[in-house]
Structure formats: structure tokens, C-alpha cells
VOROLO-182633 format. One line per 4 residues: their letters; for each residue x, y, z of N, C-alpha, C. Coordinates in pm, whole numbers. Example, Ala and Ser with C-alpha at 12.3 -4.5 7.8 and 13.67 -1.06 7.14 Angstrom:
<atoms>
AS> 1319/-569/780/1230/-450/780/1320/-330/780  1285/-225/708/1367/-106/714/1290/3/787;
</atoms>
This chain:
<atoms>
MKFE> 8721/8287/9360/8862/8267/9382/8897/8325/9518  8951/8242/9608/8989/8287/9741/9140/8295/9751  9189/8412/9786/9333/8434/9800/9362/8475/9942  9466/8417/10001/9506/8461/10135/9656/8446/10150;
IIPD> 9710/8530/10237/9851/8518/10271/9860/8430/10394  9947/8333/10393/9966/8244/10507/10042/8321/10613  9990/8330/10736/10041/8425/10834/10189/8418/10868  10248/8302/10883/10387/8294/10926/10479/8327/10809;
QQTP> 10528/8453/10805/10614/8492/10695/10761/8481/10731  10793/8427/10848/10933/8403/10884/10971/8268/10823  10983/8263/10695/11007/8138/10623/11140/8145/10550  11187/8030/10502/11308/8034/10420/11286/8124/10299;
AVST> 11394/8174/10245/11387/8265/10131/11318/8199/10012  11248/8280/9935/11186/8234/9811/11293/8237/9703  11301/8132/9624/11401/8126/9517/11384/8243/9421  11494/8298/9379/11492/8407/9283/11463/8351/9145;
VAFS> 11374/8417/9073/11345/8380/8935/11451/8449/8849  11510/8377/8756/11607/8440/8667/11537/8548/8586  11604/8662/8565/11540/8771/8492/11485/8723/8358  11556/8633/8291/11510/8586/8161/11380/8507/8172;
DSKL> 11352/8449/8290/11231/8370/8309/11116/8450/8368  11139/8575/8404/11036/8652/8474/10912/8678/8389  10929/8709/8261/10811/8730/8175/10727/8603/8166  10793/8490/8156/10724/8362/8152/10653/8337/8285;
FIEH> 10719/8368/8395/10659/8355/8528/10532/8440/8537  10537/8564/8488/10421/8653/8493/10307/8597/8408  10340/8549/8289/10237/8490/8201/10169/8371/8268  10247/8280/8323/10191/8157/8382/10122/8180/8516;
HREE> 10153/8290/8584/10096/8313/8717/10010/8439/8722  9961/8482/8606/9881/8605/8601/9761/8597/8696  9693/8484/8700/9575/8470/8787/9614/8489/8934  9724/8425/8976/9769/8440/9114/9812/8583/9144;
LEGF> 9881/8646/9049/9925/8784/9067/9806/8879/9078  9707/8861/8991/9587/8945/8999/9510/8919/9127  9507/8794/9172/9443/8761/9300/9513/8828/9416  9646/8831/9411/9723/8897/9516/9694/9047/9517;
LEFV> 9690/9108/9399/9661/9251/9389/9521/9283/9443  9422/9199/9412/9287/9219/9467/9290/9207/9618  9367/9111/9670/9376/9092/9814/9435/9215/9884  9546/9267/9833/9611/9379/9901/9525/9504/9900;
ETQP> 9439/9518/9800/9351/9634/9795/9248/9633/9909  9234/9519/9978/9142/9509/10092/9214/9535/10225  9342/9571/10219/9422/9593/10340/9443/9744/10361  9352/9810/10430/9357/9956/10439/9475/10012/10518;
TAVG> 9534/9936/10608/9644/9990/10689/9781/9957/10634  9789/9876/10530/9919/9832/10477/9974/9933/10376  10106/9943/10370/10173/10023/10266/10262/9933/10180  10292/9814/10230/10367/9714/10156/10324/9577/10205;
LAAN> 10326/9478/10118/10283/9345/10158/10355/9241/10073  10435/9156/10137/10510/9052/10066/10425/8927/10051  10446/8856/9941/10369/8735/9914/10460/8616/9897  10539/8588/10001/10627/8473/9987/10556/8342/10017;
QCSL> 10447/8347/10093/10366/8227/10118/10221/8263/10094  10158/8199/9997/10021/8232/9962/9938/8106/9943  9807/8126/9944/9715/8019/9915/9611/8074/9818  9587/8004/9710/9485/8042/9613/9394/7922/9596;
DEER> 9268/7938/9639/9171/7829/9634/9228/7701/9696  9282/7716/9817/9335/7604/9896/9467/7547/9845  9518/7595/9733/9647/7547/9684/9757/7643/9726  9858/7591/9796/9967/7673/9846/10073/7693/9738;
FMMR> 10127/7813/9731/10235/7838/9638/10323/7948/9695  10441/7963/9639/10533/8067/9682/10571/8150/9561  10588/8278/9583/10632/8364/9474/10713/8480/9530  10800/8532/9449/10888/8643/9490/10826/8773/9439;
VFAL> 10726/8820/9513/10649/8938/9474/10612/9015/9599  10609/9147/9589/10544/9224/9694/10465/9337/9633  10367/9384/9709/10283/9494/9666/10328/9620/9738  10324/9731/9667/10367/9859/9722/10258/9962/9693;
RNLF> 10214/10030/9801/10113/10134/9784/10185/10267/9759  10145/10337/9652/10198/10469/9625/10150/10563/9735  10241/10629/9803/10206/10710/9918/10129/10837/9881  10130/10875/9753/10058/10995/9710/9922/10961/9650;
THKW> 9917/10859/9564/9791/10823/9497/9716/10714/9572  9783/10643/9662/9729/10531/9738/9694/10411/9649  9743/10412/9526/9721/10301/9433/9828/10195/9453  9788/10068/9447/9880/9956/9465/9944/9917/9333;
SLVI> 10069/9869/9339/10134/9809/9223/10212/9687/9271  10236/9595/9179/10312/9475/9212/10457/9492/9170  10545/9442/9255/10689/9444/9232/10729/9296/9221  10765/9253/9101/10789/9112/9074/10939/9086/9060;
DPHI> 10987/8984/9127/11128/8947/9128/11216/9066/9164  11192/9128/9282/11266/9249/9320/11407/9219/9370  11496/9314/9343/11634/9307/9392/11678/9447/9430  11744/9460/9543/11811/9585/9576/11950/9574/9518;
TKYI> 11983/9664/9426/12112/9659/9360/12216/9748/9429  12167/9844/9509/12260/9933/9579/12190/9993/9701  12261/9989/9814/12215/10058/9935/12281/10195/9936  12202/10299/9961/12250/10436/9950/12233/10508/10084;
GIKE> 12336/10578/10123/12324/10665/10239/12348/10595/10372  12313/10668/10474/12337/10625/10612/12250/10505/10645  12308/10411/10720/12231/10298/10772/12202/10331/10918  12074/10327/10955/12037/10358/11092/11926/10267/11139;
EKAE> 11909/10260/11270/11807/10176/11330/11671/10243/11315  11570/10164/11273/11433/10213/11254/11337/10122/11329  11228/10180/11377/11118/10102/11435/11008/10095/11329  10954/9975/11306/10853/9956/11201/10737/9875/11254;
GCLT> 10622/9897/11194/10507/9810/11219/10508/9700/11115  10436/9592/11143/10428/9480/11049/10296/9407/11072  10226/9374/10964/10098/9304/10977/10116/9164/11034  10237/9109/11024/10261/8976/11080/10258/8981/11232;
WKGQ> 10305/9091/11291/10308/9106/11437/10230/9231/11477  10099/9223/11465/10014/9338/11498/10035/9377/11643  10043/9508/11668/10059/9559/11803/10202/9554/11855  10295/9509/11771/10436/9502/11807/10515/9595/11716;
KIIA> 10642/9613/11747/10733/9687/11660/10844/9593/11617  10899/9624/11502/11020/9557/11454/11130/9661/11459  11247/9622/11506/11364/9709/11505/11459/9654/11401  11497/9738/11305/11582/9692/11195/11675/9803/11149;
ERHR> 11791/9765/11098/11881/9863/11037/11839/9883/10892  11820/10009/10855/11777/10044/10720/11863/10157/10665  11889/10148/10536/11957/10257/10466/11852/10362/10430  11896/10485/10410/11802/10593/10380/11746/10586/10238;
AVEV> 11814/10515/10148/11765/10499/10011/11819/10370/9953  11752/10320/9850/11796/10199/9780/11775/10217/9630  11863/10154/9553/11846/10145/9407/11799/10003/9380  11697/9989/9293/11632/9859/9277/11613/9821/9130;
DYFD> 11598/9691/9107/11556/9633/8979/11437/9544/9009  11341/9539/8916/11224/9452/8931/11147/9447/8800  11043/9366/8794/10950/9362/8682/10816/9415/8728  10746/9487/8639/10610/9530/8672/10512/9424/8622;
MDGK> 10384/9449/8643/10280/9352/8608/10272/9326/8458  10322/9419/8376/10322/9401/8231/10445/9327/8182  10533/9287/8274/10654/9216/8236/10768/9307/8196  10753/9439/8218/10858/9534/8183/10962/9536/8294;
RITG> 11088/9523/8255/11198/9527/8352/11229/9672/8386  11228/9704/8514/11259/9837/8564/11396/9826/8630  11491/9911/8590/11625/9905/8648/11668/10043/8696  11750/10043/8800/11810/10166/8848/11715/10264/8914;
EIHK> 11598/10220/8953/11501/10309/9019/11545/10331/9163  11537/10455/9210/11579/10487/9347/11456/10517/9432  11451/10454/9550/11344/10477/9647/11408/10531/9774  11358/10647/9819/11417/10717/9934/11323/10714/10053;
GFEG> 11379/10744/10169/11299/10765/10289/11210/10647/10324  11084/10678/10356/10990/10576/10400/10967/10468/10294  10959/10510/10167/10938/10412/10060/11059/10318/10048  11180/10371/10064/11300/10287/10064/11300/10191/10181;
QIWQ> 11248/10237/10294/11236/10152/10413/11138/10038/10387  11028/10067/10319/10930/9962/10285/10995/9857/10196  11072/9900/10096/11141/9806/10008/11230/9712/10090  11307/9768/10180/11398/9685/10261/11320/9590/10350;
HELN> 11211/9636/10409/11128/9553/10498/11068/9435/10421  11005/9463/10307/10939/9357/10230/11039/9258/10172  11155/9307/10129/11257/9214/10079/11312/9126/10191  11317/9177/10313/11356/9091/10425/11258/8974/10438;
HLNG> 11128/9001/10423/11030/8891/10426/11059/8790/10314  11079/8839/10192/11103/8749/10079/11234/8672/10094  11333/8733/10159/11463/8669/10175/11474/8586/10302  11366/8577/10378/11366/8494/10498/11449/8549/10612;
VDEV> 11468/8682/10616/11547/8743/10723/11463/8749/10851  11519/8700/10961/11449/8708/11089/11440/8852/11134  11325/8890/11186/11304/9025/11236/11322/9027/11387  11364/9141/11441/11374/9161/11585/11243/9226/11627;
VVGQ> 11158/9149/11695/11026/9197/11736/11033/9240/11881  10986/9362/11908/10987/9418/12043/10846/9467/12076  10823/9501/12202/10692/9550/12243/10660/9686/12182  10533/9721/12182/10486/9848/12126/10548/9969/12197;
HYPE> 10586/9954/12324/10637/10066/12402/10789/10079/12396  10853/10004/12309/10997/10015/12290/11029/10157/12245  11133/10221/12302/11162/10360/12264/11202/10372/12116  11158/10480/12053/11191/10504/11912/11341/10528/11897;
PQPV> 11407/10462/11802/11548/10490/11777/11567/10634/11729  11676/10694/11766/11705/10832/11725/11776/10832/11590  11735/10921/11500/11802/10927/11369/11946/10975/11383  12029/10931/11290/12168/10975/11286/12169/11119/11235;
KVSR> 12236/11207/11307/12244/11348/11267/12380/11373/11202  12376/11428/11081/12497/11457/11006/12482/11597/10947  12583/11681/10965/12577/11812/10901/12643/11803/10764  12613/11901/10681/12657/11900/10542/12807/11881/10524;
NDTC> 12886/11939/10612/13032/11935/10597/13100/11821/10672  13022/11738/10740/13079/11621/10807/13120/11517/10703  13213/11430/10742/13247/11316/10656/13125/11225/10649  13092/11179/10530/12972/11098/10511/12983/10967/10589;
PCGS> 12880/10932/10666/12885/10809/10745/12881/10681/10662  12861/10691/10530/12857/10570/10448/12995/10510/10428  13100/10587/10463/13235/10534/10452/13310/10572/10326  13252/10658/10243/13316/10694/10117/13439/10783/10136;
GLKY> 13444/10856/10251/13552/10950/10274/13521/11090/10224  13410/11106/10150/13368/11236/10100/13287/11310/10206  13271/11441/10184/13181/11516/10271/13038/11473/10240  12955/11478/10342/12815/11437/10329/12746/11511/10216;
KKCC> 12771/11641/10200/12705/11722/10097/12744/11680/9955  12860/11615/9939/12907/11571/9808/12880/11422/9782  12827/11355/9884/12810/11209/9872/12661/11172/9879  12612/11140/9998/12476/11087/10013/12367/11192/10025;
LPLM> 12400/11314/10068/12298/11418/10086/12219/11446/9957  12284/11458/9841/12205/11486/9718/12103/11376/9685  12126/11255/9733/12034/11145/9707/11916/11143/9802  11920/11226/9904/11812/11230/10001/11714/11336/9961;
</atoms>
């Protein structure tokens, strides 16, 4: 069984599978999902990998799935039919690498944390999970691929964006009107 990701991931968005159909989707596409998981395990430099355009034994298909490497255990897991349900905290400009544009940087606005819903490989619905920092950034990056969002690609020597600095007693930059320490800081 040969599995590959088709290189041009700047494609139209992949249709969202209705949550009620996701277990059926997992059952019918288990072979493709397992093939994708085997493929990502061969990618030593990746921490996230979207599969919006794939080929399995020369047959092209699309699916709303991405793989996420646990930053502590380095074990991969599949995130099926993912949705960001809430953006949390400050939105700031980040520089990112991407396997689609090796040797380049992507500049994108990212929130410091996200709340998400998705299905795992066993068909279990996960809701309200919060991903912070770099892992939250990976979620936003991979969902941009699945949603067909164009990336801003710049050269490798583009200067690193500076993080937004907020002290505990400042008004939270998220716009809530609360102090940072009472709003987004506890989520970081």
C-alpha cells in the first residue's frame, strides 16, 4: 500500500463531515487513515501534517484529517474532522515553517490558545480540549491547510515577529475589557 500527500496543499477547503457521520467516515476509511498514520511516522521533522489531498495506491481522495505529534512523547495521533470552537488570548504574528515550502517561512496571525472539537481514531468525540502555545499554533496552521487558507510565504531571512508584551494589570488585548490577569493569562 503506497500512501503519499499530494504536494500542493493550497487547495479549496475540504468539506466538513457532519459530526453524526464521522464514526461512519472512520469505519469506511480506516485503511486510508491507518495509511496516513504510517506515512506521518516517516516524517522526522514534522510536528503536524494535514491530509487534505492524498493518494492511496494511485487513487486520489480528500479527507478532513491532520496528524499531531505529541511534543513530550513524540507519538503521533490523528485528529479527525477538527474544529476550533474558540480562539483564546492574544492574537499575534508568528513565523512558521511548513513542509509545503521547505526553506521558507510562513507569516500568520495566531492566537495563543484554542479550544477544539474533533474525533480520535477510535471514533470518540473529544470536545472542549484546550491547546496552548506551540501546540495551539500547530492546530491553527493545520486547520488553515484543511480550510484552504492562503499562506503568506516569505524568505528564510525574514525577521522574526516580536511577541506582544502584556503585563498582568494591563487591559487584556483580547478586547474583553478585563485585566489580563483575570482574563487570558490563566489560560496561558
